N, C-alpha and C positions, 0 to 999 in steps of 0.2 A: 320223241325227239332223238336225233342221232348225236353221236359224240362230236362230229365235226360241226354240227349245227350249234351245239352248246358253246364251242370255242368261238365260232363266228359271231354269236350273239353275246359273247362275254358273260355267259351264265354259269357262274362258278357253282352255285348250289345244285343245279341240274346236272352239271358235269360230275360232281361228287356222288350224286345219287346213282347216275348211270354206271360210274366206275365201281361203286359198291355192288351193284347188281351183276356187273360183268365178271366179278370174281367168282360168283356162284354159277353163272351161265355164260361162259366166254363166247359161245356161238351167237348169242342174242345181240351183242354190240360189237362192232368191228372197229378196233383201234387203228386199223390201217386203211379204212375207207378213204377215197380220194374225191376231191372236188374236180371241176372241169380242167384245172391246171395241174392236176396230179399232186396237190397238196394233201397230206394226211393231217389229222387233227394236231399232231405235234408240230408239223411244219407251219401250219396256220397259227398256232399259239406263238411260235417263235417270230413269225412275221408281224404279229400283233403285239409283240413284246409282253405277253402275258406269262410272267414267270411262274405264277401259281398254277396256271393250267399246264404249262410245260412240265413242271415238277410232278404234278399229279399223273399226267400221262406217262412220263418216264417210269415212275414208281409202279405203275400198273402194267408195264410191259410194252409200251409203244416203242417202235423201232427207231433207233438213232441213226440207222443207215438209210432211211428213206430219202429219196431224191425226187423232186417234181419234174415235170416235163421240160422245164427250162434249165435243168441241170443244177438246181439249187438244193442245198441240204439245210438242215436245221441251223447250223452255225452261220452259213452265209445269210440266211433270212433274218436271224437275230441281229447280225451285224448290220444288215440293211436297215433294220428297224432302229438301230442305235442303242440296243439294250445290253449294257454291260452285265446286268444281273442275269439275263437269260444266257448270255455267252458263258459266264462263269459256271452257271448250272450245267450247261451242256458239257463243258470241259471237265467236269467231275466224273462224267460217265464215259467219255470217248476222247481220245487224244486229238490234239490240234492237227498233227500230221495225218491221222486217219480221216478227219473231216476234209482236209485240203485235198487229199488224194481222190475223194469221191465227188468233187464239185468242179464244174467248168470254170468257175471263178473263185479262187481261194479267198478266205475271209479277209486277209490283209488287203487284197485288191479291192474288195467291196468297201472296206473302211476308207481306203484312199479315194475311191470314187465318190463316196458320201462326204469326204473331207472331215471325218470324225477323228480328230486328233487323239482323243481318249482311247478309242479302240485301236488306232494305229500304234500308239505307244504300248498298249497292252499286248497286242499280237507280236510286236517286235521282241518281246521278252522270250519268246519261244524259239528254240533252235530250229532253223530250217535252211535248206540250201536255196540258192537262187532259182533253181528249176522247180522246187516244191511250191513256191509262191507265185509262179507265173500262171497266167490264164491258159485255157486250152488253146488260145490263139497265139500264145507266146509273148503276151504283154507282161511286163514287170509291174510291181506296185508303183515304182517311180514314174513309169510311162502313163499309168492310169491316173495318177495324181496330177501329172502335167496336163493331160488331156482335160481333166475335170476343171483345172484352173483356167485353161484357155476357153473352154466352153462357157464357164461362168462369166468371164470377162466379155466375151462376145455377146452373151445374153444381156448383160448390164449395159453395154454400149448401144444395143438395139432398143433399150428401154423396157425389155421384158423382165419377168421375174427371174431371179437367180436360182438355179437348181442344179445340183450335182448329180441328179438321177439320170442315168442313161437309159434306164428301163423302169417300168412300173408294173407291179403285179396287179392284175385286174381282178 
């Protein structure tokens, strides 16, 4: 079984066993292997809101600088998942500013898109310039939030399910 497979299957005991073996034979297991979307095991753990898996991977040397093919990093994926626990874990090891500089969509924008007020309030505590929290397309968190509200209202008016997700990881 691979590291990424353990994360995908939410198999903590196998992940622990592989990571214990990896210490003695680092070439046998790749902590930076990717799935078809460019997600490393750490990125996948963040997307699945698996704080224990993310913690284990970080402590065993998984890169906090990994970015998938969609330009998402660990912080944006944890934010998308709505996991304050994973977000806090990540920010113990890498700064909010560094994470935002490496993502197409900063974490605050993702929280606004998902309309997660807990994470919005959490991220607003960090000092950041207006430019640092804009998307690669120049959208601000306020614009993202406004778009999400309009989108949800139009979906409700059409009788469809309300969803603030503009994209979904497959």
